[in-house]
C-alpha positions as CSV (number, residue, x, y, z in Angstrom):
1,M,-0.1,0.0,0.1
2,A,1.4,3.3,-1.0
3,R,1.9,5.6,1.9
4,T,1.6,9.5,2.1
5,L,4.2,11.2,3.7
6,S,4.1,15.1,4.3
7,T,7.3,16.9,4.1
8,R,8.2,20.3,5.3
9,L,11.2,21.3,3.4
10,P,11.8,24.9,2.7
11,R,11.3,26.2,-0.6
12,A,14.5,26.3,-2.8
13,S,15.1,26.2,-6.6
14,W,16.0,22.7,-6.2
15,A,13.3,21.4,-3.9
16,P,9.8,22.6,-4.0
17,E,7.1,21.6,-1.5
18,Y,5.7,18.5,-2.0
19,R,3.8,15.5,-1.0
20,L,5.8,12.4,-1.4
21,I,4.1,9.0,-2.2
22,M,6.2,6.0,-1.1
23,T,5.8,2.8,-2.7
24,E,8.5,0.8,-1.2
25,G,9.6,0.6,2.3
26,P,12.7,2.2,3.7
27,F,14.6,-1.1,4.2
28,E,15.6,-4.1,2.3
29,L,14.7,-7.3,4.0
30,V,16.6,-10.6,3.2
31,T,14.6,-13.7,4.4
32,A,16.6,-16.5,6.2
33,A,17.1,-19.7,4.0
34,D,18.4,-21.6,7.0
35,A,15.8,-21.6,9.9
36,D,18.7,-22.8,12.3
37,S,20.8,-19.9,11.6
38,P,21.3,-17.7,14.6
39,L,22.8,-14.7,12.5
40,L,21.0,-11.5,11.6
41,F,22.8,-9.2,9.6
42,V,22.1,-5.4,9.6
43,C,23.8,-2.6,7.2
44,D,22.6,0.8,8.4
45,H,24.3,2.7,5.5
46,A,23.7,0.2,2.6
47,S,22.7,2.6,0.2
48,S,23.4,6.1,-1.6
49,A,19.8,6.3,-3.2
50,L,17.3,9.0,-2.1
51,P,13.4,9.0,-2.4
52,P,13.1,10.6,-5.9
53,A,11.0,13.5,-4.5
54,Y,14.0,14.5,-2.4
55,G,16.0,14.9,-5.5
56,T,19.8,15.2,-4.5
57,L,19.2,17.4,-1.6
58,G,21.0,20.1,-3.5
59,L,24.2,18.1,-3.6
60,A,26.4,17.4,-6.9
61,P,25.4,14.0,-8.2
62,E,29.0,12.9,-8.1
63,L,29.0,13.1,-4.3
64,F,26.7,10.1,-4.1
65,A,29.6,7.8,-5.2
66,T,31.5,8.8,-2.1
67,H,31.7,7.6,1.6
68,I,29.2,10.8,2.7
69,A,26.3,9.0,1.0
70,S,26.7,5.4,2.0
71,D,29.2,2.8,3.3
72,I,30.6,1.9,-0.1
73,G,30.8,-2.1,-0.4
74,A,29.1,-2.8,2.7
75,A,25.5,-3.7,1.1
76,E,27.0,-6.2,-1.1
77,V,29.2,-8.0,1.6
78,T,26.1,-8.1,3.8
79,R,24.0,-9.8,1.0
80,T,26.8,-12.1,0.4
81,L,27.4,-13.2,3.9
82,A,23.7,-13.6,4.5
83,A,23.3,-15.9,1.4
84,A,26.4,-17.8,2.5
85,F,25.2,-18.4,6.1
86,G,21.5,-18.9,5.1
87,S,20.8,-16.0,7.4
88,G,18.3,-13.1,7.4
89,A,19.5,-9.4,6.9
90,V,18.0,-5.9,7.0
91,L,19.7,-3.3,4.9
92,A,19.0,0.5,4.5
93,R,17.2,1.4,1.5
94,W,18.0,5.0,1.3
95,S,21.2,7.2,1.9
96,R,22.6,8.2,5.5
97,L,22.2,11.9,3.8
98,L,18.6,11.4,4.3
99,I,18.8,10.3,8.1
100,D,21.4,8.3,9.8
101,L,19.9,5.1,11.0
102,N,22.8,4.3,13.1
103,R,21.9,7.3,15.4
104,G,19.4,7.6,18.1
105,R,16.4,9.7,17.6
106,D,17.9,12.8,19.9
107,D,21.5,12.4,18.4
108,P,22.4,16.0,16.8
109,T,23.9,14.0,13.9
110,L,20.7,12.3,13.1
111,V,20.4,14.6,10.0
112,M,23.7,15.9,9.0
113,K,23.8,19.4,7.6
114,L,27.7,19.2,6.9
115,S,29.5,15.8,6.0
116,D,33.3,15.6,5.4
117,G,33.4,19.4,4.2
118,S,30.3,19.4,1.9
119,L,27.4,21.4,2.9
120,I,24.0,19.5,2.5
121,P,21.5,22.3,1.3
122,G,18.7,19.8,1.7
123,N,19.3,19.5,5.4
124,S,20.6,23.1,6.2
125,R,17.4,24.7,6.9
126,I,15.0,21.9,7.9
127,D,13.0,22.4,11.1
128,D,12.0,19.8,13.8
129,A,8.8,18.8,12.0
130,E,10.6,17.6,9.1
131,I,13.1,15.8,11.3
132,Q,10.4,13.9,12.9
133,D,8.7,13.3,9.4
134,R,11.9,11.6,8.5
135,I,12.1,9.6,11.9
136,E,8.7,8.3,11.3
137,S,8.9,7.7,7.5
138,F,12.3,6.3,7.5
139,H,14.3,5.7,10.8
140,A,11.4,4.0,12.9
141,P,10.3,1.5,10.2
142,Y,13.9,0.5,9.7
143,H,14.4,-0.3,13.4
144,A,11.0,-1.9,13.7
145,A,12.0,-4.3,11.0
146,I,15.2,-5.1,12.8
147,D,12.8,-5.7,15.9
148,A,10.6,-7.9,14.0
149,A,13.3,-10.0,12.8
150,I,14.7,-10.6,16.2
151,A,11.2,-11.3,17.6
152,G,10.7,-13.9,14.9
153,M,13.8,-15.6,15.9
154,R,13.2,-15.4,19.4
155,A,9.8,-17.0,18.8
156,T,11.6,-20.0,17.6
157,G,13.8,-20.3,20.7
158,K,16.9,-18.9,19.1
159,V,19.0,-16.1,20.8
160,P,19.9,-14.0,17.8
161,V,23.6,-13.0,17.1
162,I,23.5,-9.5,15.5
163,V,26.3,-8.5,13.2
164,S,26.4,-5.0,11.7
165,L,28.3,-4.3,8.8
166,H,29.9,-0.9,7.9
167,S,33.1,0.5,5.9
168,F,35.5,3.2,6.4
169,T,37.8,5.2,4.0
170,P,41.3,4.3,3.7
171,V,42.5,7.8,4.6
172,W,41.0,10.3,7.1
173,K,42.3,13.8,6.7
174,T,46.0,13.2,6.2
175,F,45.9,9.8,8.2
176,R,46.4,6.6,6.4
177,R,44.5,3.9,8.4
178,P,46.4,0.9,8.8
179,W,43.5,-1.4,9.7
180,E,41.9,-3.7,7.2
181,I,39.0,-4.7,9.6
182,G,37.8,-2.8,12.6
183,I,35.9,-4.8,15.3
184,L,33.7,-2.4,17.3
185,W,32.1,-3.0,20.6
186,D,30.5,-1.8,23.8
187,R,30.7,-3.8,26.8
188,D,29.6,-7.1,25.5
189,G,32.8,-8.6,24.3
190,R,31.7,-12.4,23.8
191,L,31.9,-12.1,20.2
192,A,34.2,-9.2,19.7
193,R,37.0,-10.6,21.5
194,P,37.1,-14.0,19.7
195,L,36.7,-12.1,16.3
196,I,39.6,-9.9,17.0
197,G,41.7,-12.9,17.9
198,E,40.7,-14.8,14.9
199,F,41.1,-12.0,12.2
200,A,44.6,-11.4,13.3
201,K,45.3,-15.3,13.2
202,A,43.9,-15.0,9.7
203,G,46.5,-12.5,8.8
204,F,44.1,-9.3,8.8
205,A,45.2,-6.0,10.2
206,V,42.5,-5.7,12.6
207,G,41.6,-2.8,15.0
208,D,40.1,-3.1,18.4
209,N,37.4,-0.4,18.5
210,E,39.3,1.1,15.6
211,P,38.7,3.5,13.5
212,Y,35.8,4.3,15.6
213,S,34.5,3.3,19.0
214,G,31.6,1.0,19.4
215,E,30.4,3.0,22.7
216,L,27.9,5.0,21.1
217,E,24.8,5.2,23.2
218,N,21.5,4.6,21.3
219,D,23.0,3.5,18.1
220,C,21.6,0.4,16.1
221,L,23.4,-2.1,18.3
222,Y,23.0,-0.2,21.6
223,R,19.3,-0.4,20.8
224,H,19.0,-4.0,19.2
225,G,22.0,-5.7,21.0
226,T,23.1,-4.0,24.3
227,M,19.7,-3.4,25.6
228,L,18.3,-6.6,24.6
229,G,21.3,-8.7,26.1
230,L,22.0,-10.2,22.5
231,P,25.5,-11.2,21.5
232,H,26.4,-8.5,18.9
233,V,29.4,-7.1,17.1
234,L,30.0,-4.3,14.4
235,I,32.6,-5.0,11.6
236,E,34.1,-2.2,9.8
237,M,35.7,-3.0,6.4
238,R,38.3,-0.7,4.7
239,Q,36.6,0.6,1.7
240,D,39.7,0.1,-0.9
241,L,39.3,-3.6,-0.2
242,I,35.5,-4.0,-1.2
243,G,35.2,-1.0,-3.7
244,D,33.1,-3.0,-6.4
245,D,30.9,-5.8,-6.2
246,V,33.3,-8.4,-7.2
247,A,35.8,-7.2,-4.6
248,A,32.9,-7.1,-2.1
249,R,31.9,-10.7,-2.9
250,A,35.5,-11.8,-2.4
251,F,36.0,-10.2,0.7
252,A,32.9,-11.8,2.2
253,A,34.2,-15.1,1.2
254,R,37.5,-14.3,3.0
255,I,35.7,-13.4,6.1
256,K,33.1,-16.0,6.4
257,P,35.3,-18.7,7.9
258,V,36.8,-16.1,10.3
259,I,33.3,-15.4,11.4
260,E,32.4,-19.1,11.8
261,R,35.6,-19.5,14.2
262,G,34.5,-16.5,16.0
263,L,31.0,-17.8,16.7
264,A,32.5,-21.2,17.7
265,A,35.1,-19.5,20.1
266,M,31.9,-17.5,21.7
267,G,30.1,-20.7,22.4
268,E,26.2,-21.2,22.6
269,P,24.4,-17.7,22.3
270,G,22.7,-16.4,25.5
271,L,21.4,-13.2,27.0
272,K,23.8,-10.9,28.9
273,F,22.9,-7.6,30.0
274,T,26.1,-5.3,30.4
275,R,24.8,-1.8,31.1
276,P,24.5,-0.8,34.8
277,L,21.7,0.0,36.7
278,A,21.0,3.6,37.7
279,N,22.8,2.9,41.1
280,G,25.8,1.4,39.4
281,T,25.0,-2.2,40.4
282,S,25.4,-4.6,37.5
283,M,22.5,-5.7,35.9
284,D,22.6,-9.6,35.4
285,E,19.9,-11.5,33.8
286,R,18.0,-12.4,36.8
287,T,17.8,-8.8,38.0
288,R,16.4,-7.5,34.9
289,E,13.9,-10.3,34.9
290,Q,12.7,-9.3,38.3
291,L,12.5,-5.6,37.4
292,E,10.6,-6.4,34.1
293,A,8.1,-8.6,35.9
294,A,7.6,-5.9,38.7
295,A,6.9,-3.3,36.1
296,F,4.4,-5.6,34.3
297,R,2.7,-6.4,37.4
298,R,2.5,-2.5,38.3
299,L,1.0,-1.8,34.7
300,V,-1.6,-4.6,35.0
301,A,-2.6,-3.3,38.4
302,H,-2.9,0.3,37.1
303,L,-4.9,-1.0,34.0
304,R,-7.2,-2.9,36.3
305,E,-7.7,0.2,38.5
306,R,-8.3,2.4,35.5
307,T,-11.4,1.0,34.0
308,D,-12.3,4.4,32.5
309,V,-9.5,4.2,30.4
310,Q,-11.2,2.3,26.9
311,N,-9.1,-0.2,25.0
312,I,-9.7,1.9,21.8
313,D,-8.1,5.0,23.5
314,L,-4.9,2.9,24.3
315,M,-4.7,1.7,20.9
316,N,-5.4,5.2,19.1
317,L,-2.7,6.5,21.4
318,A,-0.1,3.9,22.2
319,G,-0.9,1.0,19.4
320,F,-1.5,-1.6,22.3
321,C,-4.3,-2.5,24.8
322,R,-5.4,-4.8,27.3
323,N,-6.0,-7.5,24.7
324,C,-2.4,-7.2,23.4
325,L,-0.9,-7.6,26.8
326,G,-2.9,-10.9,27.4
327,D,-1.7,-11.9,24.0
328,W,1.9,-11.2,24.6
329,Y,1.8,-13.2,27.9
330,R,0.2,-16.2,26.1
331,E,3.0,-16.1,23.5
332,A,5.5,-16.0,26.2
333,A,4.0,-18.8,27.9
334,A,3.9,-20.9,24.6
335,E,7.7,-20.4,24.3
336,K,7.9,-22.2,27.7
337,G,5.6,-25.0,26.5
338,I,2.7,-23.6,28.8
339,V,-0.6,-23.4,27.0
340,F,-3.1,-20.7,27.6
341,E,-6.6,-20.1,25.7
342,K,-6.7,-16.5,24.7
343,D,-9.3,-15.4,27.0
344,Q,-7.6,-17.2,29.8
345,A,-4.4,-15.1,29.3
346,R,-6.4,-11.8,28.7
347,E,-8.3,-12.5,32.2
348,I,-4.7,-12.2,33.7
349,V,-4.7,-8.7,32.6
350,Y,-8.4,-7.8,33.1
351,G,-8.8,-9.3,36.3
352,M,-11.9,-10.9,35.2
353,P,-13.2,-12.8,32.1
354,P,-12.9,-10.3,29.2
355,A,-16.8,-10.6,28.5
356,E,-17.4,-9.5,32.0
357,W,-15.1,-6.5,31.8
358,K,-16.7,-5.4,28.4
359,R,-20.1,-5.9,30.0
360,R,-19.3,-3.7,33.0
361,Y,-16.9,-1.2,31.7
362,Q,-16.8,-0.9,28.0
363,K,-18.4,2.0,26.3
364,E,-19.7,2.6,22.9
365,A,-16.9,4.2,20.8
366,T,-17.5,7.6,19.5
367,P,-17.2,8.9,15.9
368,E,-14.0,10.5,16.7
369,Q,-12.4,7.4,18.3
370,Q,-13.8,5.3,15.5
371,A,-12.0,7.6,13.0
372,A,-8.9,7.8,14.8
373,F,-8.7,4.0,15.0
374,A,-9.3,3.7,11.3
375,K,-6.3,5.8,10.7
376,A,-3.9,4.5,13.1
377,S,-0.7,3.6,11.5
378,S,1.0,1.2,14.1
379,S,1.4,-2.5,13.2
380,A,-0.5,-3.2,16.5
381,A,-3.6,-1.3,15.4
382,I,-3.7,-2.6,11.9
383,G,-3.4,-6.2,13.4
384,H,-6.2,-5.7,15.6
385,Q,-8.8,-4.1,13.2
386,Q,-10.7,-7.6,12.8
387,D,-10.9,-7.5,16.6
388,Q,-12.1,-3.9,16.5
389,K,-15.3,-4.3,18.6
390,T,-13.2,-5.7,21.6
391,H,-11.3,-2.7,21.7
392,K,-14.2,-0.1,22.0
């Protein structure tokens, strides 16, 4: 379905005001060919393309062949490795010049106005509303696709191992970078440390958190790896080694056995939480589970007390409702081999049979509520449209 996205770019000779009709998503999805593969590859800077209505953002066309527009070679390496491992992958469809998918929403470099000395006219005067449009249209769907891929793997009982692929220039300013491969990581070294060793054994000039640091809060791996406790690593590749598709495929073939040995050295993937609690105490898995369980119980108690809050309001404002919580509880139980009927699981949230709650507290939805529900764009709302009466 085509999606209409409003934009608020200032008028300029190269970029009139417009409404953009998008007919393809902001990510490329590679489906895993091997259901047993634990790997999920991501490539945040895969493409130098822009949606047609953005033109060139006022840049000279030749700049789109340089590193400011994409991580040269990274996309082809990602696709080749995903095929070789039979793994899934999520790749960016549009250039980092539009929005940087490897930055948090509040990062000041999320939309760059200047990159490596090149002013980006299409970004230089955008306002907060346009940035928010780009987040909702391009950034959020990309990360939702990664979330969905992880959830799909977790539903089969696997702990995903996330490998992010990037590339770097051979020279920065006047400094010639000596590394062929860089292994970037934050606090979870389960895969990073073995990979550093294996790449060195294989004869690569390898950097440990070089040429960049892996400690970037709210970047892609922080969000999908660190905060979920999943094994993860970012592999940086020097661009002169993967400068065209033939070279990129050959390079992927060289590093595949190294990645395999690193995975074997890491051992069975599991959950590990490495970020501290607010008071500085390490958050082990058991502690995190207890905190999450306590938060869930408090949320359920709050919803039981606030019977005036209707399910349709929750759906319209947050994309979930009491039914969703019950269904998520049921799915989590199923992963442990515990079977609940749908209404049994939902009763845990409602505090009574759902039909009884509906009889006592559910109100007829107003035309305004119904209209808002019909326009809801979240996947949760769309998935519940067939059950709309229960959400009133």
